N, C-alpha and C positions, 0 to 999 in steps of 0.2 A: 504494500500500500504506500502510496506517495501523494504528495500535494497538500495544499491548504484550501479549504472550502469555507465560505462564509454563509451562514444561515441564521434564521431567527427562530427562537422557541416561542410557540404561541401560548396563549393564556391557559391552555389545557396541558401544558408541558410536552407538547409534541414537537419533535425535531425532524426535519427532512434529512435523510442520509443520502448523499449523492450516489447516483447509479453506479459510478465507477467503484466506489467503496462497497456498495451493497453486493456487487458481483464478486468481490474478493472476500467479503465477510460471510456470504452464504445466506440461506433462508432464515437462519436464526443465529444469534450471537449474544454475547454477554457484555453488559456494561457494569462497571464497578468503580470504586474509588482508586485513584492513583495518588502517589505521594506528594505531588506538587499542587494540591488542591485543584485538580482537574479530574476528569473521568477517563477511564481507559476502556476500549472496546476490543474484545477478543473474539475471533472466529471460533467455531466449535472445536476444530482440531487443536488450536493453541490452548483453549480452555481445558480440554481433556488432558493435555500434557501437564498443565498446571495442577490439575486435580491429582494426577498420578505422582507428580513430584512431592506434593504435600502429603499424600497418603503414605509415601515411602519414608517420611520423617518419623522420628520417635514422637509419640503422642505429646510429650511435654513441649516439644518445639512446634508441633503442628497445630495445637489448639489456637494459639493467637493468630496464626496465619489464616486458619479456617474462619475464625470469627471476623477478621478484618476483610478478607477477600470474598468469601462466600456469603457472609452475613449481610453484606451491603449490595450484593450483586443482583442484577435483574436480567432475566433471559428475555431477549427482545426479538420480535418478528415484525418486520416492517408491514404496514398496511398497504393497501392497493396504490396509495400515493407515495410510498417510500418513506413514510414517517414512523418514528417510534415514540413511545411515551417514556419520558425520563421521570421516574418517581420524585416527588418533592424532596425527600431526604438527600437524594443524590444531587438534585439541582441546588439545594442549599449548601451542601458540602463544597461544590465547585463554584458557587456564586453565579450560577447561570440564571439570568433574568430575562434577557432578550437576545442580544447579539452574541453569536457563538462562532468560534473557529473550530473546524474539525480538521485534524492533522493526521495524515497517513504516515505511519512509522514502521514500514517494512511488514512485520507480521501482526501488527495491531494498529489501532487508531486512538487518538486522544481527542477529547472534547473539552474546550477551554472557553471561559468567558473571553470575548473578543478583546476587551481592553487589557486583560491580564496577558493574553497571548501577544498582543502588540508590544507591551512593555518588555516581555522576555525576548521577543524577536529583535528589539532594538539593541539588546546586549550583544548580538552576534555581529561581529565586524569582520573585515577582510583578514585581520590578524588572527582572530580566533578560528576562522575557517582554515587558515594556513596551518595553525597549530594542530587542528584536528586531522588535517590531511597528512601532516608529518607523522602523527601517531599511527595512522593507517598505512603509511608508506605509499601514498598516492602522489 
């Protein structure tokens, strides 16, 4: 998944997921909290991998992860217009009120409040891109 898409959440908490991302996410996918006060969207195959990794952990370590990741997750299936409903607790966590940026990140996507995303995106400079490319050996 790649790209940045701008959309609006309506008063019912519905968000349009771009067709390009829906094609890659599949018929159903999972939305849950991400560490930077945004939401993360996982396709079924990645979600299954996360479940398997957590299940393989000792229970003492898995409990917190299960609560944080699975307890706040929502399984989503876009309606005929390509929209999903983001539950109020997830919208509140990410500060999603109206304008939203949906970011494709390889095997997942993130959903950001547009202003927060713009502020973070301003931090990326030619120098920081160059440093990242050096790390990757590109």
